[in-house]
C-alpha positions as CSV (number, residue, x, y, z in Angstrom):
1,M,61.5,44.3,153.2
2,P,63.5,47.1,155.0
3,D,67.1,46.4,156.1
4,S,67.5,45.4,159.7
5,K,69.1,47.7,162.2
6,L,72.9,47.9,162.1
7,D,74.9,45.4,164.0
8,L,77.7,47.2,165.9
9,L,81.3,46.1,165.4
10,Q,83.3,45.3,168.5
11,G,84.3,48.6,170.2
12,T,82.0,50.9,168.3
13,L,79.4,51.3,171.1
14,D,82.1,52.2,173.7
15,L,83.4,54.9,171.3
16,M,79.8,56.1,170.7
17,V,79.2,56.4,174.5
18,L,82.5,58.2,175.1
19,R,81.8,60.6,172.2
20,T,78.3,61.3,173.5
21,L,79.5,62.0,177.0
22,D,82.2,64.3,175.7
23,A,79.7,66.2,173.6
24,M,76.8,66.3,176.0
25,G,78.3,66.2,179.5
26,P,77.0,64.0,182.3
27,L,74.1,61.8,181.3
28,H,72.3,58.7,182.7
29,G,72.3,55.5,180.8
30,Y,68.9,55.9,179.2
31,G,69.8,59.4,178.0
32,I,73.0,58.1,176.4
33,A,71.2,55.3,174.6
34,R,68.4,57.7,173.3
35,R,71.0,60.2,172.1
36,I,73.0,57.5,170.2
37,E,69.7,56.3,168.7
38,Q,68.7,59.8,167.7
39,L,72.1,60.6,166.1
40,S,72.1,57.3,164.2
41,G,68.7,58.1,162.7
42,N,67.4,55.1,164.7
43,E,69.7,52.8,162.7
44,V,71.2,51.7,166.1
45,L,68.7,50.7,168.7
46,L,70.1,49.9,172.2
47,N,68.5,47.8,174.8
48,Q,69.1,48.3,178.5
49,G,71.5,45.4,178.8
50,T,73.6,46.5,175.9
51,I,74.1,50.1,177.1
52,Y,74.7,49.1,180.7
53,A,77.3,46.5,179.7
54,S,79.2,49.2,177.9
55,L,78.9,51.6,180.8
56,V,80.2,49.0,183.3
57,R,83.1,48.1,180.9
58,L,84.0,51.8,180.5
59,Q,83.8,52.4,184.2
60,Q,86.1,49.4,185.0
61,R,88.7,50.8,182.5
62,G,88.6,54.2,184.2
63,W,87.3,56.0,181.1
64,I,84.1,57.1,182.7
65,V,82.9,57.8,186.3
66,A,79.4,57.6,187.7
67,E,77.7,59.7,190.3
68,W,74.1,59.4,191.7
69,A,71.9,62.4,191.1
70,V,68.3,63.3,190.5
71,S,67.1,63.1,186.8
72,G,64.8,65.5,185.0
73,N,61.8,63.4,186.0
74,N,62.8,63.6,189.7
75,R,64.1,60.1,189.9
76,K,67.5,59.0,191.4
77,A,69.8,57.9,188.5
78,K,73.4,57.2,187.9
79,F,75.0,59.9,185.8
80,Y,78.1,59.1,183.8
81,S,80.9,61.5,182.8
82,I,84.0,61.0,180.7
83,T,87.4,61.1,182.4
84,K,90.6,62.6,181.1
85,S,91.9,59.1,180.2
86,G,88.5,58.4,178.6
87,K,88.9,61.5,176.4
88,R,92.4,60.3,175.4
89,R,91.0,56.9,174.5
90,M,88.1,58.4,172.6
91,L,90.4,60.6,170.5
92,K,92.7,57.6,169.8
93,D,89.7,55.3,168.8
94,Q,88.1,58.1,166.8
95,T,91.3,58.5,164.7
96,Q,91.4,54.7,164.1
97,W,87.8,54.6,163.0
98,E,88.2,57.6,160.7
99,R,91.2,55.8,159.1
100,L,89.3,52.5,158.8
101,A,86.3,54.3,157.2
102,A,88.5,56.0,154.7
103,V,90.2,52.7,153.7
104,M,86.8,51.0,153.4
105,G,85.5,53.8,151.3
106,K,88.5,53.4,148.9
107,V,88.2,49.6,148.7
108,L,84.4,49.7,148.2
109,A,84.8,52.4,145.5
110,A,87.5,50.5,143.7
111,A,85.5,47.3,143.9
112,A,82.4,49.0,142.5
113,G,84.4,50.5,139.6
114,S,85.7,47.1,138.6
115,E,82.3,45.5,138.0
């Protein structure tokens, strides 16, 4: 039986959204979700409620802004962009996650070596 999709740790989705907007420029919620899914190799699947909860939270914190525009399929959609404070937060969180991943790698390697 294949492993289930990854559960996201607290704060990881917000960082993924900020990073996606920083790399891709303005996107609507559906486009952000699909890009994250694509980059994760479909290990992370985002439903509409999950992605929009993150977008509302990020907007309330001033880390992204939204503007109505017409999407590629000629529909009106809210497009989100990262702000300067959002970029600062993204860089801070990215550094923390890189440190945590390095520590986890060391702990897991040491634990595997002691078996």
